[in-house]
Backbone as a ProteinNet text record, in pm:
[ID]
protein_1_A
[PRIMARY]
MFGHRAGWYQRPMNPSRIRVAQALENLDELQVRSIAKDILTGKIQEEPDEEEQLLTIASDETKGKSTQKFILRAPTGKAAEEYFQKHFSENKFPVDGKLIDCRDLGVGYDFRIETATEKYFVEVKGLSEFTGGVLFTNKEWSTAKEHGKKYFLCVVSNLNEKAEIVFIQNPAEKLNPKKNIYTSIQISWSVTQNQLAELND
[TERTIARY]
-4837.2	-4835.6	-4976	-5068.6	-5203.9	-5305.2	-5276.2	-5366	-5503.9	-5522.1	-5654.6	-5747	-5696.7	-5773.4	-5830.3	-5959.4	-6023	-5966.5	-5930.9	-5880.5	-5740.1	-5666.7	-5530.7	-5436.5	-5454.9	-5362.9	-5381.2	-5493.2	-5521.4	-5474.8	-5424.1	-5386.3	-5235.8	-5175.7	-5032.1	-5010.2	-4897.7	-4866.5	-4832.2	-4875.7	-4846.2	-4694.7	-4644.4	-4497.9	-4434.7	-4504.9	-4447.9	-4428.9	-4520.5	-4507.1	-4388.8	-4370.8	-4259.4	-4126.1	-4117.5	-3994.5	-3965.1	-4069.5	-4049	-4002	-4065.4	-4028.6	-3885.2	-3846.9	-3709.9	-3608.5	-3642.6	-3548.5	-3523.4	-3621.1	-3610.4	-3575.2	-3564.7	-3556.2	-3429.2	-3322.6	-3197.2	-3174.4	-3276.2	-3261.5	-3331.4	-3276.3	-3341.3	-3451.5	-3524.5	-3640.8	-3604.8	-3492.4	-3449.4	-3418.9	-3356.2	-3324.1	-3449.3	-3543.6	-3671.3	-3747.8	-3748.3	-3814.7	-3752.3	-3620.1	-3550.3	-3587.5	-3594.2	-3633.4	-3775.6	-3865.9	-4005.9	-4015.6	-3940.5	-3940.3	-3889.5	-3784.4	-3728	-3826.4	-3899.6	-4000.5	-4108.9	-4157.2	-4267.4	-4226.1	-4100	-4053.8	-3990.7	-3993.8	-3942.8	-3793	-3721.5	-3574.8	-3509.6	-3587.5	-3530	-3493.5	-3369.5	-3322.6	-3361.6	-3409.1	-3448.5	-3329.6	-3356.8	-3249.1	-3203.1	-3073.4	-3022.2	-3021.2	-2975.1	-2966.9	-2877.5	-2917.8	-2842.4	-2703.4	-2684.2	-2553.3	-2446.4	-2483.9	-2385.5	-2352.2	-2235.1	-2198.4	-2195.5	-2147.1	-2140.7	-2198	-2259.1	-2323.9	-2261	-2265	-2213	-2312.3	-2264.6	-2348.2	-2297.4	-2168.3	-2111.9	-2048.2	-2095.2	-2040.2	-2043	-1943.7	-1937.4	-2003.2	-2118.7	-2196.7	-2177.4	-2076	-2058.4	-2021	-1974.5	-1937.2	-2057.5	-2172.5	-2296.8	-2319.3	-2234.1	-2256	-2208.6	-2265.6	-2234.1	-2130.2	-2023.1	-1921.8	-1903.2	-2014.4	-2007	-1973.1	-1891.1	-1859.8	-1877.8	-1900.2	-1920.9	-1804.8	-1751.4	-1633.7	-1651.5	-1583	-1578.1	-1487.4	-1531.2	-1455.8	-1337.3	-1353.7	-1255.4	-1111.6	-1079.3	-938.5	-891.4	-974.8	-934.5	-925.6	-1019.1	-1017.7	-892.1	-853.2	-732.5	-608.7	-600.6	-484.4	-479.9	-595.6	-600.4	-556.7	-599	-560.8	-409.6	-352.9	-206.7	-131.1	-185.4	-120.3	-125.4	-237.8	-253.5	-152.4	-139.2	-45.7	96.3	135.4	270.4	285.8	185.4	189.5	199.5	126.2	129.4	265	321.9	451.8	559.3	544.7	645.6	620.6	491.6	458.2	390.4	342.9	270.6	156.6	77.9	-32.5	-160.5	-276.3	-314.6	-284.5	-252.1	-218.7	-104.2	-6	108.4	70.8	89.1	54.3	74.8	17.1	29.7	-86.5	-57.7	-159	-205.9	-335.5	-393.6	-488	-468.6	-553.3	-682.4	-795.7	-927	-1018.2	-961.2	-1041.2	-1129.8	-1090	-1167.3	-1260.6	-1275.2	-1354.2	-1495	-1522.2	-1655.9	-1700.5	-1606.5	-1634	-1666.6	-1674.7	-1711.4	-1594	-1473.8	-1354.9	-1250	-1149.4	-1046.5	-929.3	-890.3	-773.1	-801.6	-734.2	-740.8	-598.7	-587.1	-457.9	-463.8	-377.2	-374.5	-254	-282.7	-178.2	-173.1	-93.3	-83.5	-213.8	-293.8	-417.5	-546.4	-536.9	-657.6	-657.5	-775.4	-791.3	-857.4	-802.9	-856.5	-891.2	-978.6	-1032.7	-1024.2	-981.8	-960.6	-1033.3	-1118.1	-1185.2	-1121.3	-1073.7	-1001.8	-1089.8	-1097.4	-1171.8	-1080.3	-1096.3	-1009.2	-1084.9	-1021.6	-1075.1	-971.6	-1015.1	-920.9	-871.8	-955.9	-918.5	-916.1	-901.8	-895.5	-1030.9	-1138	-1270.2	-1357.5	-1460.2	-1553.8	-1610.7	-1717.4	-1779.6	-1734.2	-1772.6	-1737	-1861	-1851.6	-1962.7	-1934.2	-2025.6	-2021.3	-2127.7	-2093.2	-2199.9	-2268.6	-2385.3	-2457.9	-2375.6	-2300.1	-2216.8	-2105.8	-2043	-1933.8	-1982.7	-2097.7	-2149.4	-2191.7	-2256.8	-2297.3	-2176.6	-2070.1	-1947	-1879.7	-1884	-1828.2	-1902.3	-2032.4	-2111.1	-2083.7	-2063.9	-2039.5	-1906.1	-1802	-1667.8	-1628	-1706.3	-1684.4	-1543.4	-1474.4	-1341.6	-1232.9	-1264.4	-1165.2	-1173.8	-1266.3	-1286.6	-1237.2	-1155.5	-1100.7	-1143.5	-1189	-1206.6	-1081.4	-1018.5	-898.3	-936.1	-923.1	-955.8	-826.3	-796.8	-678.9	-729.1	-693.1	-743.4	-632.9	-675.5	-584.8	-496.8	-557.2	-482	-426.3	-487.3	-439.5	-307.5	-273.4	-149.2	-68	-60.2	11.4	-86.5	-90.9	-193.1	-174.1	-285.7	-286.1	-378.1	-341.4	-414.4	-467.6	-591.8	-656.4	-726.5	-718.2	-784.3	-894.5	-1011.4	-1122.7	-1155.7	-1126	-1156.4	-1302.6	-1370	-1508.5	-1598	-1594.4	-1672.8	-1822.5	-1871.2	-2013.8	-2062	-1974.3	-2007.9	-1987.9	-1888	-1849.9	-1917.6	-1962.2	-2024.5	-2176.2	-2244.5	-2390.3	-2432.2	-2436.9	-2460.9	-2605.7	-2628	-2762.3	-2780.8	-2889.7	-2916	-2974.4	-2916.3	-2969	-3007	-3124.7	-3174	-3192.3	-3139.2	-3145.7	-3220.9	-3301.6	-3366.2	-3272	-3270.2	-3184.2	-3269.4	-3286.8	-3368	-3278	-3302.9	-3224.3	-3311	-3250.2	-3320.6	-3276.7	-3375	-3346.7	-3419.4	-3371	-3428.8	-3471.3	-3597.7	-3648.4	-3678.7	-3643.6	-3671.2	-3770.8	-3879.8	-3984.1	-3942.6	-4011.3	-3985.8	-4014.3	-4119.3	-4155.4	-4043.1	-3975.5	-3865.8	-3751.8	-3722.3	-3614.9	-3651.2	-3775.6	-3820.9	-3813.2	-3846.6	-3846	-3703.5	-3602.9	-3466.7	-3419.2	-3480.7	-3440.4	-3516.6	-3617.4	-3696.1	-3619.9
-18931.2	-18973.1	-19007	-19036.9	-19072.4	-18986.6	-18858.3	-18770.1	-18755.5	-18792.4	-18778.4	-18893.1	-19001.6	-19124.2	-19127.6	-19148.1	-19151.3	-19266.3	-19237.3	-19338.9	-19383.4	-19302.6	-19341.8	-19364.3	-19284.9	-19292.1	-19418.7	-19491.2	-19611.9	-19737.3	-19723.4	-19840.9	-19842.4	-19958.7	-19964.2	-19926.2	-19864.3	-19822.2	-19945.2	-19943.9	-20050.9	-20068.2	-20193.1	-20215.3	-20155.2	-20161.4	-20105.7	-19956.5	-19887.2	-19741.7	-19712.7	-19798.6	-19780.2	-19792.8	-19892.6	-19913.4	-19794	-19740.7	-19623.6	-19503.6	-19479	-19365.7	-19377.6	-19497.3	-19517.9	-19505.6	-19551.5	-19546.4	-19402.6	-19315.5	-19176.6	-19077.5	-19119.7	-19025.5	-18938.7	-18985.8	-18909.6	-18830.4	-18828.4	-18757.9	-18622.1	-18525	-18394.4	-18394.5	-18283.9	-18276.9	-18297.7	-18240	-18252.6	-18398.7	-18469.6	-18610.2	-18695.4	-18669	-18742.7	-18714	-18588.1	-18550.9	-18623	-18630.4	-18698.4	-18845.9	-18910.2	-19051.8	-19069.8	-18984.7	-18995.7	-18978.2	-18883.7	-18859.8	-18982.5	-19043.6	-19161.5	-19279.6	-19291.6	-19398.4	-19376.3	-19253.9	-19222.4	-19236.6	-19212.6	-19222.5	-19357.6	-19447.9	-19584.2	-19597.4	-19500.9	-19505.8	-19581.7	-19618.4	-19688.9	-19830.9	-19869.6	-20003.8	-20098.1	-20215.6	-20313.5	-20350.6	-20359.6	-20391.4	-20533.5	-20557.3	-20694.5	-20769.4	-20892.4	-20978.4	-20915.2	-20925.1	-20862.5	-20925.3	-21046.5	-21111.9	-21042.8	-20963	-20890.4	-20762.8	-20764.7	-20663.2	-20523.2	-20511.1	-20381.2	-20394.1	-20284.4	-20284.5	-20180.5	-20207.2	-20111	-19997.4	-19873.9	-19756.1	-19679.6	-19650.4	-19576.4	-19673.5	-19676.5	-19765.9	-19700.9	-19729.8	-19674.5	-19773.2	-19737.7	-19829.9	-19806.1	-19733.2	-19699.9	-19821.2	-19929.2	-20048.1	-20131.8	-20098.6	-20167.9	-20302.7	-20338.4	-20465.6	-20450.5	-20529.4	-20520.8	-20623.5	-20581.1	-20671.1	-20639.5	-20603.4	-20560.3	-20675.7	-20645.7	-20743.5	-20672	-20751.3	-20695.9	-20738	-20640.5	-20670.5	-20611.7	-20669	-20610.7	-20491.5	-20380.5	-20257.5	-20252.7	-20303.6	-20278.6	-20311.7	-20436.5	-20466	-20399.6	-20402.1	-20342.4	-20191.3	-20132.1	-19984.7	-19933.4	-20000.3	-19957.3	-19976.5	-20089.5	-20115.2	-20014.8	-19980	-19881.7	-19743.7	-19707.1	-19574.2	-19565.2	-19673.8	-19677.1	-19672	-19742.1	-19741.8	-19600.8	-19534.7	-19396.7	-19304.2	-19313.5	-19226.8	-19247.2	-19373.4	-19403	-19347.2	-19368.6	-19321	-19169	-19103.1	-18957	-18902.4	-18966.5	-18920.5	-18933.4	-19032.5	-19056	-18975.1	-18949.5	-18889.3	-18752.9	-18713.3	-18586.9	-18574.5	-18680.9	-18687.8	-18731.6	-18677.4	-18605.5	-18454.3	-18401.9	-18258.2	-18244.2	-18163.1	-18141.6	-18043.6	-18085.6	-17999.3	-18073.4	-18019.5	-18080.5	-18175.2	-18300.3	-18403.1	-18402	-18390.3	-18388.9	-18504.3	-18583.7	-18702.3	-18657.8	-18688.1	-18647	-18766.5	-18887	-19008.2	-19017	-18958.9	-18968.7	-18851.2	-18763	-18641.8	-18652.2	-18752.7	-18770.6	-18654.2	-18609.4	-18489	-18522.8	-18650.2	-18683.2	-18710.5	-18720.2	-18755	-18804.6	-18875.4	-18932.6	-18838.8	-18766.2	-18680.3	-18545.2	-18444.7	-18310.7	-18273.8	-18215.5	-18168.6	-18019.3	-17951.2	-17806.5	-17751.5	-17666.9	-17595	-17453.5	-17368.9	-17231.2	-17155.6	-17197.6	-17121.5	-17204.2	-17337	-17420.3	-17538.8	-17595.7	-17719.7	-17823.6	-17946.6	-18055.6	-18170.8	-18258.5	-18360.9	-18498.9	-18598.3	-18730.4	-18834.6	-18912.3	-19025.9	-19152.3	-19239	-19358.9	-19482.1	-19563.1	-19689	-19800.9	-19917.8	-20030.2	-20148.4	-20217.5	-20340.8	-20452.3	-20567.6	-20678.7	-20732.5	-20716.6	-20764	-20645.2	-20674	-20567.6	-20501.9	-20578.5	-20525.3	-20523.3	-20442.1	-20435.1	-20297.5	-20284.7	-20154	-20099	-19976.2	-19913.6	-19852.1	-19830.9	-19773.8	-19630.8	-19543.1	-19405.6	-19390.7	-19330.3	-19292.2	-19169.2	-19138	-19019.1	-18893.3	-18890.1	-18776	-18761.1	-18873.7	-18867.7	-18822.6	-18877.1	-18840.7	-18693.4	-18646.4	-18506.5	-18414.1	-18455.4	-18374.8	-18374.4	-18487.5	-18495.3	-18400.6	-18395.8	-18304.5	-18159.4	-18132.1	-17995.4	-17942.2	-18023.8	-17975.5	-17997.8	-18072.3	-18084.9	-18127.7	-18044	-18077.7	-18080.9	-18032.4	-18035.2	-18165.8	-18253.3	-18379.8	-18494.8	-18582.2	-18696.2	-18826.4	-18920.2	-19057.6	-19133.6	-19194.3	-19273.3	-19421.1	-19500.1	-19642.5	-19722.5	-19795.2	-19881.8	-20025.3	-20084.9	-20220.5	-20325.9	-20450.6	-20566.5	-20565.7	-20533.3	-20522.9	-20656.2	-20764.9	-20898.2	-20934.8	-20866	-20899.9	-20771.7	-20725.6	-20603.9	-20488.8	-20398	-20294.8	-20195.1	-20143.8	-20039.7	-19927.9	-19804.2	-19690.1	-19603.9	-19559.8	-19477.3	-19362.8	-19244.2	-19126.5	-19080.5	-19052.4	-18999.8	-18861.5	-18759.5	-18623.4	-18591.9	-18530.1	-18494.4	-18617.1	-18715.3	-18837.7	-18814.2	-18708.8	-18678.7	-18647.1	-18599.2	-18567.9	-18688.8	-18772.5	-18879.1	-19013.9	-19031.8	-19159.7	-19143.5	-19252.1	-19253.1	-19350.9	-19307.3	-19401	-19441.7	-19553.9	-19599.3	-19583	-19522.2	-19497.6	-19622.9	-19665.8	-19775.8	-19723.9	-19758.3	-19709.7	-19828.4	-19817.9	-19925.7	-19879.1	-19963.9	-19930.9	-19972.3	-19893.1	-19921.4	-19915.1	-20026.4	-20032.5	-20027	-19932.9	-19918.3	-19958.5	-20025.4	-20067.8	-19981.1	-19931	-19853.6	-19916.5	-19890.5	-19946.9	-19835.7	-19830.9	-19722.4	-19772.1	-19689.9	-19716.6	-19611	-19656.6	-19563.4	-19480.9	-19370.5	-19285.3	-19359.3	-19445.6	-19519.8	-19614.6	-19678.9	-19770.3	-19694.5	-19577.1	-19495.1	-19449.6	-19411	-19364.1	-19473.6	-19598.3	-19710.2	-19735.3	-19713	-19735.4	-19630.4	-19514.3	-19401.7	-19403.1	-19489.9	-19494.2	-19563
-4049.9	-4186.7	-4240.4	-4148.5	-4191.1	-4116.5	-4106.1	-4027.9	-4085.7	-4213.9	-4276.3	-4241.6	-4184.4	-4164	-4024.4	-4013.7	-3882.4	-3801.3	-3676.4	-3586.9	-3616.5	-3694.6	-3738.8	-3620.5	-3513.6	-3401.9	-3320.3	-3342.8	-3265.5	-3337.9	-3458.3	-3536.3	-3563.6	-3560.6	-3595.9	-3741.7	-3768	-3905	-3990.4	-4113.9	-4206.7	-4220.1	-4210.6	-4219.8	-4344.8	-4457.3	-4580.6	-4570.1	-4497.6	-4477.5	-4385.8	-4285.5	-4192.7	-4270	-4358.7	-4435	-4526.1	-4587	-4673.3	-4592.5	-4477.3	-4394.8	-4345.4	-4303.4	-4255.7	-4365.7	-4484.5	-4595.2	-4639.1	-4621.4	-4671	-4560	-4437.7	-4326.6	-4329.3	-4391.2	-4392.4	-4520.7	-4610	-4736.6	-4729.2	-4801.8	-4806	-4912.6	-4920.6	-5009.3	-5157.2	-5200	-5338	-5375.1	-5281	-5306.6	-5313	-5222	-5225.9	-5353.8	-5395.2	-5520.9	-5639.1	-5638.6	-5748.9	-5754.5	-5636.7	-5632.4	-5683.1	-5639	-5682.7	-5833.3	-5888.3	-6032.4	-6106.8	-6055.8	-6120.9	-6119.3	-6007.6	-5998.4	-6101.4	-6112	-6203.4	-6350.2	-6378.1	-6517.7	-6550.3	-6452.7	-6477.8	-6483.8	-6421.9	-6430	-6314.9	-6216.5	-6101.4	-6142.8	-6112.2	-6143.7	-6031.5	-6070.8	-5972.3	-5881.1	-5753.5	-5658	-5674.2	-5695.3	-5713.4	-5580.6	-5589.4	-5472.3	-5367.5	-5242.2	-5133.8	-5117.4	-5168.1	-5154	-5233.8	-5332.8	-5409.4	-5331.1	-5271.8	-5175.1	-5233.9	-5355.4	-5420.4	-5560	-5605.4	-5736.3	-5826.3	-5952	-6048.9	-6062.9	-6043.6	-6066.2	-6185.2	-6187.9	-6300.4	-6396	-6517.2	-6618.2	-6752.4	-6832.9	-6969.9	-7062.2	-7117.1	-7198.2	-7347.7	-7385.8	-7525.4	-7610.1	-7547.3	-7623.4	-7660.8	-7604.4	-7643	-7577.5	-7482.8	-7412.1	-7270.2	-7182.5	-7041.3	-7002.1	-6936	-6880.9	-6733	-6667.8	-6530.6	-6437.8	-6336.6	-6233.9	-6100	-5997.4	-5865.4	-5775	-5702.2	-5622.2	-5482.1	-5386.6	-5252.2	-5252.7	-5191.4	-5202.2	-5106.9	-4987.8	-4883.1	-4925.1	-4960.6	-4992.6	-5120.1	-5225.8	-5352.7	-5342.7	-5268	-5254.7	-5188.4	-5079.5	-5007.9	-5093.8	-5163.8	-5247.8	-5363.9	-5418.8	-5527.7	-5481.3	-5364.1	-5310.5	-5286.1	-5234.7	-5211.3	-5344.6	-5443.8	-5573.5	-5636.6	-5622.4	-5674.7	-5606	-5473.4	-5402.3	-5452.4	-5472.4	-5522	-5665.1	-5748	-5886.1	-5890.5	-5802.5	-5801.8	-5756.9	-5655.6	-5605.5	-5712	-5799.3	-5903.5	-6032.7	-6062.7	-6191.6	-6183.5	-6064.8	-6050.3	-6151.5	-6157.4	-6253.4	-6181.4	-6213.4	-6334.3	-6333.7	-6216.1	-6205.2	-6109.5	-6146.5	-6058.1	-5948.1	-5823.5	-5710.2	-5582.8	-5476.9	-5342.6	-5322.3	-5290.1	-5270.1	-5124.4	-5104.4	-4969.9	-4953.7	-4850	-4822.8	-4756.1	-4820.9	-4768.1	-4743.9	-4736.8	-4731.9	-4608.8	-4499.1	-4376	-4353.8	-4451.3	-4433	-4487.3	-4568.7	-4623.4	-4715.2	-4798.2	-4881.7	-5026.3	-5063.5	-5199.2	-5290.2	-5235.4	-5310.2	-5213	-5265.3	-5178.2	-5155.5	-5262.1	-5253.5	-5321.6	-5269.5	-5329.5	-5373.1	-5491.3	-5540.4	-5550.3	-5480.4	-5479.2	-5556.5	-5652.2	-5722.4	-5668.1	-5729.8	-5683.3	-5697.6	-5795.8	-5825.9	-5823.2	-5828.1	-5840.3	-5744.5	-5727.7	-5652.5	-5740.8	-5739.1	-5817.5	-5723.3	-5768.9	-5681.1	-5747.8	-5672.7	-5727.8	-5642.7	-5708.5	-5645.4	-5702.4	-5615.2	-5658	-5641.3	-5746.2	-5743.4	-5787.3	-5725.2	-5755.5	-5812.4	-5906.5	-5964.9	-5948.1	-5903.5	-5883.1	-6017	-6123.7	-6255	-6351.8	-6481.7	-6580	-6604.2	-6591.4	-6621.2	-6497	-6500.1	-6391	-6376.9	-6303.3	-6278.5	-6146.2	-6117.1	-5993.3	-5928.1	-5800.4	-5721.2	-5683.9	-5712.9	-5659.8	-5556	-5441.9	-5349	-5406.7	-5350.5	-5397.4	-5373.6	-5264	-5233.8	-5336.7	-5372.9	-5469.7	-5606.6	-5649.9	-5781.9	-5785.4	-5679.1	-5670.9	-5676.4	-5606.9	-5603.6	-5740.8	-5809.4	-5945.8	-6038.5	-6029.3	-6112.7	-6075.4	-5947.9	-5903.3	-5955.3	-5954.5	-5988.8	-6135.4	-6208.4	-6351.5	-6388.6	-6467.5	-6522	-6415.1	-6295.7	-6186.1	-6105.4	-6146.3	-6075.1	-6163.8	-6105	-6177.6	-6111.1	-6192.4	-6146.9	-6182.1	-6082.4	-6102.7	-6082.9	-6188.5	-6179.6	-6187.3	-6081.4	-6078.2	-6094.8	-6207.8	-6239.8	-6230.6	-6235	-6229.9	-6104.7	-5993.6	-5868.8	-5821.1	-5866.7	-5824.9	-5891.1	-6001.8	-6070.4	-6093.3	-6218.8	-6249	-6269.6	-6175.6	-6176.8	-6290.4	-6340.2	-6440.4	-6392.7	-6429.2	-6379.1	-6495.5	-6481	-6583.5	-6512.8	-6572.7	-6517.5	-6613.6	-6556.8	-6636.5	-6581.5	-6657.8	-6616.9	-6643.8	-6547.1	-6558.7	-6583.5	-6495.3	-6515.4	-6522	-6456.1	-6460.2	-6599.8	-6684	-6821.1	-6913.6	-6881.6	-6972.6	-6943.1	-6820.5	-6782.5	-6770	-6788.7	-6778.6	-6667.7	-6543.6	-6433.3	-6422.4	-6359.4	-6324.7	-6173.8	-6138.4	-5993.2	-5932.1	-5819.6	-5741.5	-5605.7	-5558.7	-5431.2	-5335.4	-5218.4	-5120.7	-4996.2	-4942.9	-4816.1	-4704.9	-4599.3	-4485.1	-4358.9	-4294	-4173.4	-4052.9	-3964.7	-3842.2	-3723.7	-3627.5	-3506.9	-3390.7	-3317.9	-3198.3	-3079.9	-2960.9	-2839.4	-2747.7	-2710.6	-2628.4	-2486.5	-2392.1	-2251.3	-2202.1	-2140.5	-2101.6	-1979	-1961.3	-1845.3	-1716.2	-1715.8	-1595.4	-1553.9	-1652.5	-1618.8	-1555.1	-1610.4	-1553.8	-1411.9	-1393.3	-1262.2	-1157.8	-1198.7	-1104.9	-1050.2	-1136.6	-1092.9	-992.7	-998.7	-911.4	-780.3	-768.6	-644.5	-533.4
[MASK]
+++++++++++++++++++++++++++++++++++++++++++++++++++++++++++++++++++++++++++++++++++++++++++++++++++++++++++++++++++++++++++++++++++++++++++++++++++++++++++++++++++++++++++++++++++++++++++++++++++++++++

């Protein structure tokens, strides 16, 4: 990373450079380029307090005011997905077809609906109350943009009381998300060849 600097190999790398390298190591060139562009144009949103477990990324700002809330995904997400499955079995909505569970595949959506001629995609988000924002992963948002009108965002709100369900077709066109970037530091443990050799002696 610092091949131009004399004696670079004899000096420890600056911690800030290490953090940047680790944060970007799993991204491809297009993703890194997009992040750099956002930084240069001032579009990167300041990272909130780490205590807020989830952050709003996709939000409808047409009302001119923010009513964003932050919620834990695990309990509400599971409840929302179960509610959607029940709703679909009873109403065959938003598209009548065969419902396929894709939650464990990491494909950018929770469910696929197959008709005789088409495939549709549904990402389910849950809110414990009536209002609040939702989180899209980069994979989910990219998939939403890729599939356009065949992609549905299903928001199940008020899960703590009487749930309500809303479908947004083509959310990539209708919503204006804010990109949040988080650094992720991973720790690894290395054992030298000499240590291994000593055990075999």
